[in-house]
C-alpha positions in Angstrom: 56.5 73.9 102.2 55.4 75.6 105.5 56.8 79.0 106.5 59.6 79.0 109.2 58.4 79.7 112.7 61.1 82.3 113.2 62.6 84.8 110.9 66.3 85.4 110.2 66.3 88.3 112.7 65.2 86.0 115.5 68.2 83.7 115.3 70.4 83.5 118.4 73.4 81.4 119.2 72.7 78.8 121.9 75.0 75.9 122.5 74.1 72.7 124.3 70.8 74.1 125.6 68.9 70.8 125.8 66.0 70.1 128.1 66.2 67.6 131.0 64.3 65.0 129.0 67.3 64.7 126.6 70.1 64.8 129.0 72.4 61.9 128.2 70.6 61.0 125.0 73.0 60.7 122.0 70.8 59.0 119.4 70.1 61.6 116.7 66.8 59.9 115.8 65.4 60.3 119.3 66.6 63.9 119.6 65.1 64.7 116.2 61.7 63.0 117.1 61.5 65.0 120.4 62.2 68.4 118.9 60.0 67.8 115.8 57.1 67.0 118.1 57.8 70.1 120.2 58.3 72.3 117.2 55.1 71.1 115.7 53.2 71.9 118.8 54.8 75.4 119.0 53.8 76.1 115.4 50.2 75.2 116.1 50.2 77.5 119.1 51.6 80.4 117.1 48.9 80.0 114.5 46.2 80.3 117.1 47.8 82.8 119.5 47.6 86.6 118.9 50.9 88.4 118.1 53.2 88.9 121.0 56.6 90.3 121.6 59.0 87.4 121.1 61.7 88.9 123.3 59.6 88.2 126.4 57.1 85.5 125.4 57.0 82.1 127.0 54.5 79.8 125.3 52.8 77.1 127.4 51.9 73.8 125.8 48.2 72.9 125.9 48.5 69.3 124.9 50.8 68.0 127.7 51.0 69.8 131.1 53.9 67.6 132.2 56.3 69.1 129.6 58.1 72.3 130.3 57.2 75.5 128.4 59.3 76.1 125.2 61.3 79.3 125.2 62.6 81.0 122.1 66.2 80.2 123.2 65.3 76.5 123.6 63.7 76.3 120.2 66.7 77.9 118.5 69.1 75.7 120.4 67.1 72.6 119.5 67.0 73.6 115.8 70.8 74.0 115.8 71.2 70.6 117.3 68.9 69.1 114.7 70.8 70.7 111.9 74.1 69.3 113.1 72.6 65.9 113.6 71.1 65.8 110.1 74.5 67.0 108.6 76.4 64.3 110.5 74.0 61.6 109.5 74.2 62.7 105.8 78.0 62.6 105.8 78.2 58.9 106.8 79.7 56.7 104.1 80.4 59.5 101.7 84.1 59.5 100.7 84.0 62.9 99.0 82.2 64.8 101.8 85.2 66.6 103.2 86.3 67.7 99.7 82.8 69.1 99.1 82.1 70.4 102.6 82.5 74.1 101.9 80.3 73.9 98.8 77.6 71.9 100.6 77.4 74.5 103.4 77.2 77.3 100.8 74.4 75.5 99.0 72.5 74.8 102.2 72.8 78.2 103.7 69.8 80.0 102.1 67.5 77.0 102.7 64.7 77.1 105.3 65.4 75.6 108.7 62.8 72.8 108.0 65.1 71.7 105.1 68.3 71.9 107.1 67.0 69.5 109.7 66.3 66.9 107.0 69.4 64.8 106.3 68.0 63.8 102.9 68.3 67.4 101.8 71.9 67.4 102.8 72.4 64.2 100.9 70.7 65.7 97.8 73.2 68.6 97.9 76.1 66.2 98.2 75.1 64.0 95.3 74.3 67.1 93.2 77.8 68.6 93.8 79.5 65.2 93.4 77.9 64.8 89.9 79.3 68.2 89.0 82.8 67.5 90.3 83.4 63.8 90.0 85.3 64.0 86.7 87.6 66.7 88.3 88.1 64.5 91.4 89.0 61.5 89.3 91.6 63.5 87.4 93.1 64.9 90.6 93.3 61.4 92.1 94.9 60.0 88.9 97.6 62.8 88.9 98.3 62.2 92.6 98.7 58.4 92.1 101.0 59.0 89.1 103.1 61.4 91.1 103.4 59.0 94.0 104.4 56.2 91.6 107.0 58.4 90.0 108.6 59.4 93.3 108.7 55.8 94.5 110.5 54.8 91.2 113.0 57.6 91.5 113.8 56.7 95.1 114.3 53.0 94.2 116.5 53.7 91.2 118.6 56.5 92.7 122.3 55.7 93.2 123.6 55.4 96.8 124.8 58.6 98.2 128.5 59.1 97.8 130.6 58.8 100.9 132.5 61.8 102.1 136.3 61.6 101.6 138.2 61.0 104.8 140.2 63.8 106.3 143.8 63.9 105.2 146.4 62.2 107.6 148.7 64.4 109.5 152.0 65.3 107.9 154.0 63.4 110.6 152.1 60.2 109.6 152.5 60.5 105.9 156.2 61.6 106.1 157.5 59.4 108.9 155.1 56.7 110.1 154.0 55.3 106.8 157.5 55.1 105.3 158.9 53.8 108.6 156.4 51.0 108.7 156.4 50.4 105.0 152.6 50.4 104.7 150.1 52.3 102.6 147.7 55.0 103.7 144.8 52.5 103.3 146.5 49.9 105.5 147.1 52.5 108.1 143.5 53.7 108.1 142.2 50.1 108.3 144.5 49.4 111.3 143.2 52.6 113.0 139.6 51.5 112.4 140.3 48.0 113.9 141.9 49.6 116.9 138.9 52.0 117.4 136.7 48.9 117.3 138.8 47.1 119.8 140.3 44.6 117.4 144.0 44.9 118.1 146.6 43.3 115.8 148.1 40.0 117.0 151.6 40.3 118.4 153.9 38.2 120.6 152.9 40.3 123.6 149.1 39.9 123.2 148.9 36.3 121.9 149.8 34.9 125.3 150.7 31.3 125.9 154.0 29.6 125.6 156.7 30.9 123.3 159.1 28.4 121.7 162.6 29.4 120.7 164.3 27.2 118.1 167.3 25.4 119.6 166.2 25.9 123.2 163.1 23.8 123.4 162.4 22.7 127.0 
């Protein structure tokens, strides 16, 4: 495996530092192809060029005068983009990726940049960790499913919640109104509920129409 172009001390944080040729390009394969070609050219130049201070060097490409020179910041930014693209591509269609994400990152951290831009290396880490944890995941899923089934059964078989007892009637009602009307407390409460709902009891005053008196029919 070739040695990395830059050492760990050369790493810088650059976000969205893409050249004009890639503005608007979202296809990871096209982005990867562009930077792999540029990085390969840069590696060849570094092998042939004498040592220079990287803090101020700007390397000109010899093979294509139309391309812009590659700076250290651009190369690091491109590498970060390639790593994220490879990681995203490797995660597609893998149901356990989120559960293994932290372990995957930890396993990939010490690898060389050339490995991190290869999505197949990310996939290898995923399948390796999945093989080590699949039995545990199956057991966790089984326990969760059993717990969900138990809770659903408990909710379906639970008795209905007991209704709160109504507030006691005033003393005037229980001592005077109920005996005076000759009705029970339940009948009184039902009548009150009907009145609250707008269903008044039928009387001679609210039935309407003609009233007939025996012996005086007209």
